[in-house]
ChimeraX commands (.cxc) that place a marker at each C-alpha (Angstrom):
marker #1 position -68.10,247.76,-190.39 radius 0.5
marker #1 position -66.06,250.64,-191.01 radius 0.5
marker #1 position -67.84,252.84,-189.33 radius 0.5
marker #1 position -67.78,250.91,-186.68 radius 0.5
marker #1 position -63.98,250.40,-186.60 radius 0.5
marker #1 position -63.66,254.16,-186.84 radius 0.5
marker #1 position -65.94,254.64,-183.46 radius 0.5
marker #1 position -64.61,252.10,-181.81 radius 0.5
marker #1 position -60.63,251.40,-182.77 radius 0.5
marker #1 position -59.96,249.03,-180.03 radius 0.5
marker #1 position -63.09,246.78,-179.91 radius 0.5
marker #1 position -62.27,243.33,-181.01 radius 0.5
marker #1 position -65.50,241.45,-182.18 radius 0.5
marker #1 position -66.33,237.69,-180.87 radius 0.5
marker #1 position -66.01,236.21,-184.58 radius 0.5
marker #1 position -63.40,238.61,-185.74 radius 0.5
marker #1 position -62.13,238.28,-189.61 radius 0.5
marker #1 position -59.10,236.65,-189.67 radius 0.5
marker #1 position -57.22,236.38,-193.13 radius 0.5
marker #1 position -54.14,233.59,-193.34 radius 0.5
marker #1 position -51.23,234.74,-194.98 radius 0.5
marker #1 position -49.14,231.82,-196.43 radius 0.5
marker #1 position -45.27,232.29,-196.77 radius 0.5
marker #1 position -44.73,230.32,-200.11 radius 0.5
marker #1 position -41.69,232.25,-201.73 radius 0.5
marker #1 position -38.88,230.64,-200.26 radius 0.5
marker #1 position -36.21,229.05,-202.34 radius 0.5
marker #1 position -35.83,226.04,-201.06 radius 0.5
marker #1 position -32.48,226.00,-200.90 radius 0.5
marker #1 position -31.79,223.45,-198.12 radius 0.5
marker #1 position -34.01,221.17,-200.23 radius 0.5
marker #1 position -31.39,220.34,-202.25 radius 0.5
marker #1 position -32.89,222.75,-205.26 radius 0.5
marker #1 position -36.61,221.36,-205.16 radius 0.5
marker #1 position -39.87,223.36,-204.33 radius 0.5
marker #1 position -40.33,222.00,-201.15 radius 0.5
marker #1 position -43.78,222.54,-201.33 radius 0.5
marker #1 position -44.74,220.93,-204.22 radius 0.5
marker #1 position -43.26,218.16,-203.03 radius 0.5
marker #1 position -45.71,214.94,-202.30 radius 0.5
marker #1 position -46.44,214.16,-198.83 radius 0.5
marker #1 position -48.83,211.26,-198.55 radius 0.5
marker #1 position -50.08,211.54,-202.23 radius 0.5
marker #1 position -50.70,215.15,-201.90 radius 0.5
marker #1 position -48.29,218.12,-202.38 radius 0.5
marker #1 position -46.92,219.53,-198.66 radius 0.5
marker #1 position -48.53,223.09,-199.76 radius 0.5
marker #1 position -51.91,221.35,-200.26 radius 0.5
marker #1 position -52.00,220.03,-196.79 radius 0.5
marker #1 position -51.36,223.53,-195.41 radius 0.5
marker #1 position -53.97,224.91,-197.43 radius 0.5
marker #1 position -56.72,222.34,-196.30 radius 0.5
marker #1 position -55.74,222.91,-192.95 radius 0.5
marker #1 position -56.72,226.44,-192.97 radius 0.5
marker #1 position -59.70,225.63,-194.63 radius 0.5
marker #1 position -60.96,223.45,-192.14 radius 0.5
marker #1 position -60.04,226.12,-189.21 radius 0.5
marker #1 position -63.25,227.63,-187.85 radius 0.5
marker #1 position -61.28,231.22,-187.32 radius 0.5
marker #1 position -60.12,231.80,-191.09 radius 0.5
marker #1 position -61.93,233.23,-193.59 radius 0.5
marker #1 position -59.65,233.63,-196.39 radius 0.5
marker #1 position -56.17,232.62,-197.46 radius 0.5
marker #1 position -53.75,234.99,-199.20 radius 0.5
marker #1 position -50.28,233.04,-200.71 radius 0.5
marker #1 position -47.27,234.82,-201.39 radius 0.5
marker #1 position -45.58,233.01,-204.11 radius 0.5
marker #1 position -43.00,233.18,-206.25 radius 0.5
marker #1 position -43.42,234.47,-209.73 radius 0.5
marker #1 position -43.15,231.09,-211.01 radius 0.5
marker #1 position -45.34,229.53,-208.89 radius 0.5
marker #1 position -48.83,231.65,-208.64 radius 0.5
marker #1 position -50.41,229.74,-212.02 radius 0.5
marker #1 position -49.09,226.20,-209.94 radius 0.5
marker #1 position -50.22,227.30,-206.68 radius 0.5
marker #1 position -53.75,228.57,-207.95 radius 0.5
marker #1 position -54.58,225.25,-209.35 radius 0.5
marker #1 position -53.58,223.64,-206.70 radius 0.5
marker #1 position -56.40,225.03,-204.56 radius 0.5
marker #1 position -58.88,224.23,-207.64 radius 0.5
marker #1 position -58.11,220.76,-207.84 radius 0.5
marker #1 position -58.16,220.05,-204.11 radius 0.5
marker #1 position -60.93,222.21,-203.63 radius 0.5
marker #1 position -60.36,224.60,-200.91 radius 0.5
marker #1 position -63.30,226.71,-201.14 radius 0.5
marker #1 position -62.74,229.72,-198.71 radius 0.5
marker #1 position -61.11,233.06,-200.90 radius 0.5
marker #1 position -57.76,232.86,-201.99 radius 0.5
marker #1 position -55.57,235.07,-203.80 radius 0.5
marker #1 position -52.09,234.20,-205.12 radius 0.5
marker #1 position -49.80,237.08,-205.18 radius 0.5
marker #1 position -46.26,237.54,-206.01 radius 0.5
marker #1 position -43.53,237.44,-203.18 radius 0.5
marker #1 position -41.00,239.77,-202.01 radius 0.5
marker #1 position -36.57,239.22,-201.63 radius 0.5
marker #1 position -37.05,238.72,-197.79 radius 0.5
marker #1 position -39.86,237.01,-195.39 radius 0.5
marker #1 position -40.65,240.34,-194.19 radius 0.5
marker #1 position -41.30,241.60,-197.86 radius 0.5
marker #1 position -43.27,238.53,-198.74 radius 0.5
marker #1 position -45.60,238.91,-195.65 radius 0.5
marker #1 position -46.14,242.58,-195.86 radius 0.5
marker #1 position -46.97,241.64,-199.71 radius 0.5
marker #1 position -49.50,239.32,-198.42 radius 0.5
marker #1 position -50.89,241.35,-195.89 radius 0.5
marker #1 position -51.10,244.73,-198.04 radius 0.5
marker #1 position -53.55,242.23,-200.37 radius 0.5
marker #1 position -55.85,240.56,-197.47 radius 0.5
marker #1 position -59.39,241.86,-197.21 radius 0.5
marker #1 position -59.49,245.37,-195.59 radius 0.5
marker #1 position -62.37,244.00,-193.40 radius 0.5
marker #1 position -59.78,242.06,-191.62 radius 0.5
marker #1 position -59.51,242.31,-187.97 radius 0.5
marker #1 position -56.63,239.85,-187.51 radius 0.5
marker #1 position -53.91,238.33,-190.00 radius 0.5
marker #1 position -52.66,234.88,-189.25 radius 0.5
marker #1 position -48.60,234.16,-190.61 radius 0.5
marker #1 position -48.19,230.55,-191.52 radius 0.5
marker #1 position -44.90,229.29,-193.23 radius 0.5
marker #1 position -46.81,227.19,-195.99 radius 0.5
marker #1 position -43.96,223.99,-195.20 radius 0.5
marker #1 position -46.30,223.61,-192.08 radius 0.5
marker #1 position -48.82,221.32,-193.19 radius 0.5
marker #1 position -49.59,219.72,-189.92 radius 0.5
marker #1 position -50.79,222.68,-187.76 radius 0.5
marker #1 position -54.35,221.48,-186.66 radius 0.5
marker #1 position -57.36,223.26,-187.09 radius 0.5
marker #1 position -57.53,223.25,-183.54 radius 0.5
marker #1 position -54.30,224.88,-182.94 radius 0.5
marker #1 position -55.23,227.23,-185.21 radius 0.5
marker #1 position -58.16,228.41,-183.63 radius 0.5
marker #1 position -56.77,228.62,-180.35 radius 0.5
marker #1 position -54.32,230.91,-181.53 radius 0.5
marker #1 position -56.05,233.37,-183.77 radius 0.5
marker #1 position -58.87,233.43,-180.29 radius 0.5
marker #1 position -55.60,234.26,-178.27 radius 0.5
marker #1 position -54.77,237.13,-180.59 radius 0.5
marker #1 position -57.85,238.33,-180.59 radius 0.5
marker #1 position -57.85,239.06,-176.69 radius 0.5
marker #1 position -53.92,239.91,-177.13 radius 0.5
marker #1 position -53.69,241.67,-180.27 radius 0.5
marker #1 position -50.48,239.06,-180.58 radius 0.5
marker #1 position -49.61,235.11,-180.08 radius 0.5
marker #1 position -48.17,232.66,-181.38 radius 0.5
marker #1 position -47.87,228.72,-180.59 radius 0.5
marker #1 position -44.66,227.20,-179.20 radius 0.5
marker #1 position -43.13,224.44,-177.53 radius 0.5
marker #1 position -40.69,224.47,-174.42 radius 0.5
marker #1 position -37.06,223.67,-175.96 radius 0.5
marker #1 position -35.66,220.08,-175.13 radius 0.5
marker #1 position -32.13,221.04,-175.82 radius 0.5
marker #1 position -29.64,222.52,-173.36 radius 0.5
marker #1 position -29.00,225.93,-175.57 radius 0.5
marker #1 position -25.62,227.62,-175.33 radius 0.5
marker #1 position -25.12,231.42,-176.65 radius 0.5
marker #1 position -21.12,231.32,-178.44 radius 0.5
marker #1 position -18.99,233.44,-180.26 radius 0.5
marker #1 position -15.82,232.26,-181.80 radius 0.5
marker #1 position -16.61,228.98,-180.95 radius 0.5
marker #1 position -16.33,229.67,-177.45 radius 0.5
marker #1 position -19.44,229.34,-175.02 radius 0.5
marker #1 position -19.95,232.40,-173.75 radius 0.5
marker #1 position -23.68,231.83,-171.83 radius 0.5
marker #1 position -26.27,228.55,-171.00 radius 0.5
marker #1 position -29.92,230.14,-170.55 radius 0.5
marker #1 position -31.87,228.43,-168.26 radius 0.5
marker #1 position -33.99,226.03,-170.31 radius 0.5
marker #1 position -37.15,226.79,-168.45 radius 0.5
marker #1 position -37.40,229.93,-170.41 radius 0.5
marker #1 position -36.75,229.02,-173.89 radius 0.5
marker #1 position -39.54,228.44,-176.07 radius 0.5
marker #1 position -39.15,227.13,-180.07 radius 0.5
marker #1 position -41.98,229.38,-181.79 radius 0.5
marker #1 position -44.20,227.84,-184.15 radius 0.5
marker #1 position -47.02,229.50,-186.68 radius 0.5
marker #1 position -49.42,230.57,-187.22 radius 0.5
marker #1 position -48.47,233.54,-185.54 radius 0.5
marker #1 position -51.77,235.84,-185.51 radius 0.5
marker #1 position -51.52,239.44,-185.25 radius 0.5
marker #1 position -53.74,242.84,-185.14 radius 0.5
marker #1 position -53.94,243.18,-188.51 radius 0.5
marker #1 position -53.20,246.91,-188.35 radius 0.5
marker #1 position -50.09,246.23,-186.22 radius 0.5
marker #1 position -48.22,243.59,-188.25 radius 0.5
marker #1 position -48.59,245.88,-190.99 radius 0.5
marker #1 position -47.19,248.57,-189.52 radius 0.5
marker #1 position -44.10,246.25,-187.95 radius 0.5
marker #1 position -43.30,244.85,-191.01 radius 0.5
marker #1 position -43.56,248.18,-193.01 radius 0.5
marker #1 position -40.95,249.16,-190.45 radius 0.5
marker #1 position -38.93,246.16,-190.52 radius 0.5
marker #1 position -38.78,246.36,-194.65 radius 0.5
marker #1 position -38.01,250.16,-194.12 radius 0.5
marker #1 position -34.89,249.65,-191.87 radius 0.5
marker #1 position -33.60,246.66,-193.52 radius 0.5
marker #1 position -33.50,244.40,-190.55 radius 0.5
marker #1 position -33.11,240.72,-191.03 radius 0.5
marker #1 position -35.79,238.50,-188.96 radius 0.5
marker #1 position -36.39,235.04,-188.61 radius 0.5
marker #1 position -40.29,235.38,-187.81 radius 0.5
marker #1 position -43.02,237.82,-187.88 radius 0.5
marker #1 position -43.21,238.09,-184.41 radius 0.5
marker #1 position -39.63,239.71,-184.28 radius 0.5
marker #1 position -40.82,242.08,-186.47 radius 0.5
marker #1 position -43.64,243.46,-183.66 radius 0.5
marker #1 position -41.68,242.65,-181.03 radius 0.5
marker #1 position -39.25,246.00,-182.66 radius 0.5
marker #1 position -42.31,247.88,-182.18 radius 0.5
marker #1 position -42.00,246.97,-178.06 radius 0.5
marker #1 position -45.22,244.95,-178.11 radius 0.5
marker #1 position -45.93,241.54,-176.60 radius 0.5
marker #1 position -46.30,238.32,-177.48 radius 0.5
marker #1 position -48.89,236.29,-176.09 radius 0.5
marker #1 position -47.44,232.24,-175.99 radius 0.5
marker #1 position -50.36,229.25,-177.09 radius 0.5
marker #1 position -49.40,225.83,-176.64 radius 0.5
marker #1 position -48.36,224.73,-179.63 radius 0.5
marker #1 position -47.67,220.87,-180.78 radius 0.5
marker #1 position -44.29,218.76,-181.52 radius 0.5
marker #1 position -46.54,217.76,-185.01 radius 0.5
marker #1 position -46.08,221.36,-186.40 radius 0.5
marker #1 position -42.88,220.87,-187.65 radius 0.5
marker #1 position -41.42,222.76,-190.83 radius 0.5
marker #1 position -40.22,220.89,-193.40 radius 0.5
marker #1 position -36.86,222.47,-194.51 radius 0.5
marker #1 position -34.41,219.43,-195.05 radius 0.5
marker #1 position -34.96,216.30,-196.74 radius 0.5
marker #1 position -34.68,214.83,-193.46 radius 0.5
marker #1 position -37.71,216.63,-192.29 radius 0.5
marker #1 position -39.96,214.65,-195.00 radius 0.5
marker #1 position -38.94,210.91,-193.55 radius 0.5
marker #1 position -40.59,212.92,-190.08 radius 0.5
marker #1 position -43.42,214.41,-192.37 radius 0.5
marker #1 position -44.27,210.98,-193.43 radius 0.5
marker #1 position -44.16,209.41,-190.05 radius 0.5
marker #1 position -46.69,212.19,-188.57 radius 0.5
marker #1 position -48.67,211.50,-191.45 radius 0.5
marker #1 position -49.01,207.72,-190.89 radius 0.5
marker #1 position -49.87,207.85,-187.69 radius 0.5
marker #1 position -52.33,209.97,-187.89 radius 0.5
marker #1 position -54.01,208.25,-190.33 radius 0.5
marker #1 position -53.57,205.36,-188.02 radius 0.5
marker link #1:1,2 radius 0.2
marker link #1:2,3 radius 0.2
marker link #1:3,4 radius 0.2
marker link #1:4,5 radius 0.2
marker link #1:5,6 radius 0.2
marker link #1:6,7 radius 0.2
marker link #1:7,8 radius 0.2
marker link #1:8,9 radius 0.2
marker link #1:9,10 radius 0.2
marker link #1:10,11 radius 0.2
marker link #1:11,12 radius 0.2
marker link #1:12,13 radius 0.2
marker link #1:13,14 radius 0.2
marker link #1:14,15 radius 0.2
marker link #1:15,16 radius 0.2
marker link #1:16,17 radius 0.2
marker link #1:17,18 radius 0.2
marker link #1:18,19 radius 0.2
marker link #1:19,20 radius 0.2
marker link #1:20,21 radius 0.2
marker link #1:21,22 radius 0.2
marker link #1:22,23 radius 0.2
marker link #1:23,24 radius 0.2
marker link #1:24,25 radius 0.2
marker link #1:25,26 radius 0.2
marker link #1:26,27 radius 0.2
marker link #1:27,28 radius 0.2
marker link #1:28,29 radius 0.2
marker link #1:29,30 radius 0.2
marker link #1:30,31 radius 0.2
marker link #1:31,32 radius 0.2
marker link #1:32,33 radius 0.2
marker link #1:33,34 radius 0.2
marker link #1:34,35 radius 0.2
marker link #1:35,36 radius 0.2
marker link #1:36,37 radius 0.2
marker link #1:37,38 radius 0.2
marker link #1:38,39 radius 0.2
marker link #1:39,40 radius 0.2
marker link #1:40,41 radius 0.2
marker link #1:41,42 radius 0.2
marker link #1:42,43 radius 0.2
marker link #1:43,44 radius 0.2
marker link #1:44,45 radius 0.2
marker link #1:45,46 radius 0.2
marker link #1:46,47 radius 0.2
marker link #1:47,48 radius 0.2
marker link #1:48,49 radius 0.2
marker link #1:49,50 radius 0.2
marker link #1:50,51 radius 0.2
marker link #1:51,52 radius 0.2
marker link #1:52,53 radius 0.2
marker link #1:53,54 radius 0.2
marker link #1:54,55 radius 0.2
marker link #1:55,56 radius 0.2
marker link #1:56,57 radius 0.2
marker link #1:57,58 radius 0.2
marker link #1:58,59 radius 0.2
marker link #1:59,60 radius 0.2
marker link #1:60,61 radius 0.2
marker link #1:61,62 radius 0.2
marker link #1:62,63 radius 0.2
marker link #1:63,64 radius 0.2
marker link #1:64,65 radius 0.2
marker link #1:65,66 radius 0.2
marker link #1:66,67 radius 0.2
marker link #1:67,68 radius 0.2
marker link #1:68,69 radius 0.2
marker link #1:69,70 radius 0.2
marker link #1:70,71 radius 0.2
marker link #1:71,72 radius 0.2
marker link #1:72,73 radius 0.2
marker link #1:73,74 radius 0.2
marker link #1:74,75 radius 0.2
marker link #1:75,76 radius 0.2
marker link #1:76,77 radius 0.2
marker link #1:77,78 radius 0.2
marker link #1:78,79 radius 0.2
marker link #1:79,80 radius 0.2
marker link #1:80,81 radius 0.2
marker link #1:81,82 radius 0.2
marker link #1:82,83 radius 0.2
marker link #1:83,84 radius 0.2
marker link #1:84,85 radius 0.2
marker link #1:85,86 radius 0.2
marker link #1:86,87 radius 0.2
marker link #1:87,88 radius 0.2
marker link #1:88,89 radius 0.2
marker link #1:89,90 radius 0.2
marker link #1:90,91 radius 0.2
marker link #1:91,92 radius 0.2
marker link #1:92,93 radius 0.2
marker link #1:93,94 radius 0.2
marker link #1:94,95 radius 0.2
marker link #1:95,96 radius 0.2
marker link #1:96,97 radius 0.2
marker link #1:97,98 radius 0.2
marker link #1:98,99 radius 0.2
marker link #1:99,100 radius 0.2
marker link #1:100,101 radius 0.2
marker link #1:101,102 radius 0.2
marker link #1:102,103 radius 0.2
marker link #1:103,104 radius 0.2
marker link #1:104,105 radius 0.2
marker link #1:105,106 radius 0.2
marker link #1:106,107 radius 0.2
marker link #1:107,108 radius 0.2
marker link #1:108,109 radius 0.2
marker link #1:109,110 radius 0.2
marker link #1:110,111 radius 0.2
marker link #1:111,112 radius 0.2
marker link #1:112,113 radius 0.2
marker link #1:113,114 radius 0.2
marker link #1:114,115 radius 0.2
marker link #1:115,116 radius 0.2
marker link #1:116,117 radius 0.2
marker link #1:117,118 radius 0.2
marker link #1:118,119 radius 0.2
marker link #1:119,120 radius 0.2
marker link #1:120,121 radius 0.2
marker link #1:121,122 radius 0.2
marker link #1:122,123 radius 0.2
marker link #1:123,124 radius 0.2
marker link #1:124,125 radius 0.2
marker link #1:125,126 radius 0.2
marker link #1:126,127 radius 0.2
marker link #1:127,128 radius 0.2
marker link #1:128,129 radius 0.2
marker link #1:129,130 radius 0.2
marker link #1:130,131 radius 0.2
marker link #1:131,132 radius 0.2
marker link #1:132,133 radius 0.2
marker link #1:133,134 radius 0.2
marker link #1:134,135 radius 0.2
marker link #1:135,136 radius 0.2
marker link #1:136,137 radius 0.2
marker link #1:137,138 radius 0.2
marker link #1:138,139 radius 0.2
marker link #1:139,140 radius 0.2
marker link #1:140,141 radius 0.2
marker link #1:141,142 radius 0.2
marker link #1:142,143 radius 0.2
marker link #1:143,144 radius 0.2
marker link #1:144,145 radius 0.2
marker link #1:145,146 radius 0.2
marker link #1:146,147 radius 0.2
marker link #1:147,148 radius 0.2
marker link #1:148,149 radius 0.2
marker link #1:149,150 radius 0.2
marker link #1:150,151 radius 0.2
marker link #1:151,152 radius 0.2
marker link #1:152,153 radius 0.2
marker link #1:153,154 radius 0.2
marker link #1:154,155 radius 0.2
marker link #1:155,156 radius 0.2
marker link #1:156,157 radius 0.2
marker link #1:157,158 radius 0.2
marker link #1:158,159 radius 0.2
marker link #1:159,160 radius 0.2
marker link #1:160,161 radius 0.2
marker link #1:161,162 radius 0.2
marker link #1:162,163 radius 0.2
marker link #1:163,164 radius 0.2
marker link #1:164,165 radius 0.2
marker link #1:165,166 radius 0.2
marker link #1:166,167 radius 0.2
marker link #1:167,168 radius 0.2
marker link #1:168,169 radius 0.2
marker link #1:169,170 radius 0.2
marker link #1:170,171 radius 0.2
marker link #1:171,172 radius 0.2
marker link #1:172,173 radius 0.2
marker link #1:173,174 radius 0.2
marker link #1:174,175 radius 0.2
marker link #1:175,176 radius 0.2
marker link #1:176,177 radius 0.2
marker link #1:177,178 radius 0.2
marker link #1:178,179 radius 0.2
marker link #1:179,180 radius 0.2
marker link #1:180,181 radius 0.2
marker link #1:181,182 radius 0.2
marker link #1:182,183 radius 0.2
marker link #1:183,184 radius 0.2
marker link #1:184,185 radius 0.2
marker link #1:185,186 radius 0.2
marker link #1:186,187 radius 0.2
marker link #1:187,188 radius 0.2
marker link #1:188,189 radius 0.2
marker link #1:189,190 radius 0.2
marker link #1:190,191 radius 0.2
marker link #1:191,192 radius 0.2
marker link #1:192,193 radius 0.2
marker link #1:193,194 radius 0.2
marker link #1:194,195 radius 0.2
marker link #1:195,196 radius 0.2
marker link #1:196,197 radius 0.2
marker link #1:197,198 radius 0.2
marker link #1:198,199 radius 0.2
marker link #1:199,200 radius 0.2
marker link #1:200,201 radius 0.2
marker link #1:201,202 radius 0.2
marker link #1:202,203 radius 0.2
marker link #1:203,204 radius 0.2
marker link #1:204,205 radius 0.2
marker link #1:205,206 radius 0.2
marker link #1:206,207 radius 0.2
marker link #1:207,208 radius 0.2
marker link #1:208,209 radius 0.2
marker link #1:209,210 radius 0.2
marker link #1:210,211 radius 0.2
marker link #1:211,212 radius 0.2
marker link #1:212,213 radius 0.2
marker link #1:213,214 radius 0.2
marker link #1:214,215 radius 0.2
marker link #1:215,216 radius 0.2
marker link #1:216,217 radius 0.2
marker link #1:217,218 radius 0.2
marker link #1:218,219 radius 0.2
marker link #1:219,220 radius 0.2
marker link #1:220,221 radius 0.2
marker link #1:221,222 radius 0.2
marker link #1:222,223 radius 0.2
marker link #1:223,224 radius 0.2
marker link #1:224,225 radius 0.2
marker link #1:225,226 radius 0.2
marker link #1:226,227 radius 0.2
marker link #1:227,228 radius 0.2
marker link #1:228,229 radius 0.2
marker link #1:229,230 radius 0.2
marker link #1:230,231 radius 0.2
marker link #1:231,232 radius 0.2
marker link #1:232,233 radius 0.2
marker link #1:233,234 radius 0.2
marker link #1:234,235 radius 0.2
marker link #1:235,236 radius 0.2
marker link #1:236,237 radius 0.2
marker link #1:237,238 radius 0.2
marker link #1:238,239 radius 0.2
marker link #1:239,240 radius 0.2
marker link #1:240,241 radius 0.2
marker link #1:241,242 radius 0.2
view
């Protein structure tokens, strides 16, 4: 495999090795101090729903979780308790998202062609959505799911509206965001070295001048950030379970 990559660096196999990098090292400060990834959702911790989606996705071969040091043992135990059979690594995250994802990326299998970065607090990404984004990245090197923005967006400074962008051009980007492995590592390293703040991994890749291909996201693919999001998550789960 290594020799093949050296001879054909731009070749992308029909079924590339893809490692899922789970960003799970956040402080959960908007969840009133409670670790949102461990909050029960339908009888299982939020993170377990996320891991089970990655377990079910045909395109994912391994899982690397970036966690706070105090959560490493607990997260590893959850993988065993809930029968996650794919290879799993749990690593210590960094002070920023970019640092955490970079640490996970560096611990991914060296044979990985693609890296799929996913928020640990997005429990409802379906296996089908995950597989679709991975396939898009296989062809385009960088892809992410997104949904059209419904609200009118204003650009403002000092409390004064400066611009109203055309809503038809605006999209809310979700995860997993999937990239060529070498491209993502280079983009994250550059971001960390420069000290630039980013809110998603596409931003790091965009800073290198690379294009991101958008696939169809899902309104159910929410990120649990606040207590109110938990109520919505429970409603989504009940609807899925009929």
